[in-house]
C-alpha positions as CSV (number, residue, x, y, z in Angstrom):
1,M,146.8,24.6,-83.0
2,I,145.0,23.0,-85.9
3,N,142.3,20.6,-85.5
4,R,143.7,17.0,-86.5
5,E,139.9,15.8,-87.3
6,F,140.8,17.7,-90.9
7,H,144.1,15.9,-91.3
8,K,144.8,12.6,-92.6
9,T,148.0,10.5,-92.7
10,K,149.1,9.7,-96.3
11,G,147.9,6.0,-95.6
12,D,144.4,7.5,-95.0
13,I,144.4,9.6,-98.3
14,Q,145.6,6.3,-100.0
15,R,142.9,4.3,-98.7
16,E,140.3,7.1,-99.3
17,L,141.4,7.3,-102.7
18,E,140.7,3.4,-103.1
19,E,137.1,3.9,-101.8
20,I,136.3,6.6,-104.1
21,E,137.7,4.6,-107.1
22,A,135.4,1.7,-106.1
23,A,132.2,4.5,-105.4
24,K,133.0,5.1,-109.3
25,K,132.5,2.0,-110.2
26,D,129.8,0.9,-108.1
27,S,127.9,4.0,-106.4
28,R,126.6,1.6,-103.3
29,K,129.8,2.1,-102.0
30,F,129.6,5.7,-102.0
31,E,127.8,4.9,-98.6
32,V,131.0,4.6,-96.8
33,L,132.1,8.1,-97.8
34,Y,128.7,9.4,-96.7
35,N,129.0,7.6,-93.5
36,R,132.3,9.3,-92.9
37,Y,132.0,12.7,-94.0
38,H,127.9,13.3,-93.6
39,E,128.4,14.8,-89.8
40,Q,131.2,17.0,-90.4
41,I,129.4,18.8,-93.5
42,F,126.0,18.9,-91.5
43,R,128.1,20.8,-88.8
44,Y,130.2,23.0,-91.2
45,L,126.9,24.2,-92.8
46,Y,124.6,24.1,-89.5
47,A,127.4,26.3,-88.0
48,R,126.9,29.1,-90.8
49,L,123.3,28.9,-91.4
50,D,121.9,28.4,-87.8
51,N,119.0,26.9,-89.4
52,K,118.8,22.6,-89.0
53,H,116.4,22.1,-92.1
54,I,118.3,24.3,-94.3
55,A,121.8,22.4,-93.2
56,S,120.4,19.0,-93.5
57,D,118.9,19.9,-96.8
58,L,122.1,21.3,-98.3
59,T,123.7,18.4,-96.6
60,S,121.8,16.5,-98.5
61,Q,122.4,18.5,-101.8
62,V,126.3,18.3,-101.2
63,F,126.2,14.5,-101.3
64,Y,123.7,14.2,-104.3
65,K,126.2,16.8,-106.3
66,A,129.1,14.7,-104.9
67,M,128.0,11.5,-106.5
68,L,126.7,12.9,-109.5
69,N,130.0,14.3,-110.5
70,L,132.1,11.6,-108.9
71,D,133.4,10.8,-112.1
72,N,134.9,14.1,-112.5
73,Y,136.7,14.3,-109.2
74,T,140.5,14.4,-109.7
75,F,143.2,13.3,-106.7
76,K,145.1,16.0,-105.8
77,G,146.8,14.4,-103.0
78,V,144.4,16.1,-100.4
79,P,141.7,14.3,-98.3
80,F,138.1,13.7,-100.3
81,A,136.8,16.1,-97.5
82,S,138.3,19.0,-99.0
83,W,136.1,18.6,-102.4
84,L,133.4,18.3,-100.3
85,Y,133.7,21.2,-98.3
86,R,134.1,23.1,-101.5
87,I,130.8,22.0,-102.6
88,A,129.4,22.9,-99.3
89,F,130.9,26.3,-99.4
90,N,129.4,26.7,-103.0
91,E,125.8,25.3,-102.0
92,M,125.8,27.5,-98.9
93,N,126.9,30.8,-101.1
94,M,123.9,29.7,-104.0
95,H,121.6,29.4,-101.1
96,F,122.7,33.0,-99.7
97,R,122.4,34.7,-103.2
98,K,119.0,32.9,-103.6
99,E,117.6,33.8,-100.5
100,S,119.4,37.2,-100.1
101,K,120.0,36.6,-96.6
102,N,123.1,37.6,-94.5
103,R,125.1,34.9,-93.1
104,T,124.7,34.0,-89.0
105,V,128.1,34.2,-87.2
106,N,128.0,31.8,-84.2
107,I,130.7,33.2,-81.6
108,D,132.0,30.7,-79.2
109,T,133.4,32.0,-76.3
110,G,136.5,29.5,-76.2
111,T,137.4,30.1,-79.7
112,I,136.9,33.9,-79.7
113,G,139.8,34.2,-77.5
114,E,142.0,32.6,-79.5
115,L,140.7,35.0,-82.7
116,F,142.1,37.9,-80.0
117,E,145.1,36.7,-79.5
118,E,146.1,36.5,-83.0
119,I,145.0,40.5,-83.2
120,E,147.2,41.2,-79.8
121,E,143.9,42.3,-77.9
122,E,142.1,40.6,-74.5
123,I,138.2,40.6,-75.4
124,Y,135.9,41.8,-72.7
125,A,132.4,40.7,-72.4
126,E,131.1,44.2,-74.3
127,E,133.7,43.6,-77.0
128,K,132.3,40.3,-78.0
129,E,129.1,41.8,-79.1
130,K,131.3,44.5,-81.1
131,L,133.0,41.7,-82.7
132,A,129.8,40.1,-83.6
133,K,128.9,43.1,-85.3
134,V,132.1,43.4,-87.2
135,L,132.1,40.1,-88.3
136,A,128.9,40.6,-89.7
137,T,130.2,43.4,-92.0
138,L,133.0,41.0,-94.0
139,S,132.2,39.6,-96.8
140,D,130.9,35.8,-97.4
141,E,134.2,35.0,-98.3
142,R,136.4,36.9,-95.5
143,L,134.0,35.5,-92.9
144,S,134.4,31.7,-94.1
145,L,138.3,32.5,-93.8
146,I,138.3,33.8,-90.3
147,E,135.6,30.7,-89.5
148,M,137.9,28.0,-90.9
149,R,141.3,29.6,-89.6
150,F,140.2,30.2,-85.9
151,F,137.0,28.7,-85.2
152,E,137.6,25.6,-86.9
153,K,141.4,25.3,-86.6
154,R,142.2,24.7,-90.2
155,S,145.6,24.8,-91.9
156,F,145.9,27.4,-94.6
157,K,146.6,24.8,-97.2
158,D,142.8,23.0,-96.2
159,I,141.2,26.5,-96.5
160,A,142.8,27.2,-99.7
161,D,141.5,23.7,-101.0
162,I,138.3,24.3,-100.1
163,M,138.2,27.7,-101.5
164,G,140.1,27.1,-104.6
165,I,142.9,29.4,-104.0
166,T,146.7,28.9,-103.3
167,E,147.9,28.3,-99.9
168,N,149.7,31.8,-99.6
169,N,146.4,33.7,-101.1
170,A,145.1,32.0,-98.4
171,K,147.5,33.3,-96.2
172,V,147.1,36.8,-97.3
173,K,143.3,37.0,-97.3
174,V,142.9,35.5,-93.5
175,Y,146.0,38.4,-92.5
176,R,144.2,41.1,-94.5
177,T,141.0,40.4,-93.0
178,L,142.5,40.4,-89.7
179,D,143.8,43.9,-89.8
180,K,140.5,44.7,-91.0
181,I,139.1,43.5,-88.2
182,K,141.8,45.4,-86.2
183,K,141.0,48.6,-87.4
184,H,137.5,48.4,-86.2
185,F,139.2,47.3,-82.9
186,N,141.6,50.6,-83.1
187,I,144.7,48.5,-82.9
188,R,147.5,49.3,-85.1
189,A,147.6,46.6,-88.0
């Protein structure tokens, strides 16, 4: 099931576009967008960083860059949040490169079963630890794909928009990553 928090109606998107255009003319109007998306962006970063202070700093940086570059924002028929998530994704990756740190993988037992459903295997307690180790071996890009698809319930279109790839490419990359995970569990791909 896809998470509805990340999806908007055409009317919502149109209203949001009007808010963006207003913010381009008057930076004080950016506050509406900031208030709407701050918590989502913070949660996105915190789930991957496992450090509130760094997540908070990067969230501030995301909105600072968004406000500075708002005139460069081009409407592509998708929610403004996709653009913010892409900035957040890039900021997080810059942070990891700068700090030479590994990503953190937070596994929620409720969502882990859904990931294993997709790879046709029921998870046992000892396999949860093995899965965390397998996920830790994935590249940042592959790990982000799995997190967005299975832990955040994002559509392939949302994933594509955030990562700057085509929807079809997002599907291919997710399923290739699943195949890689299956091999660690000796499951036929």
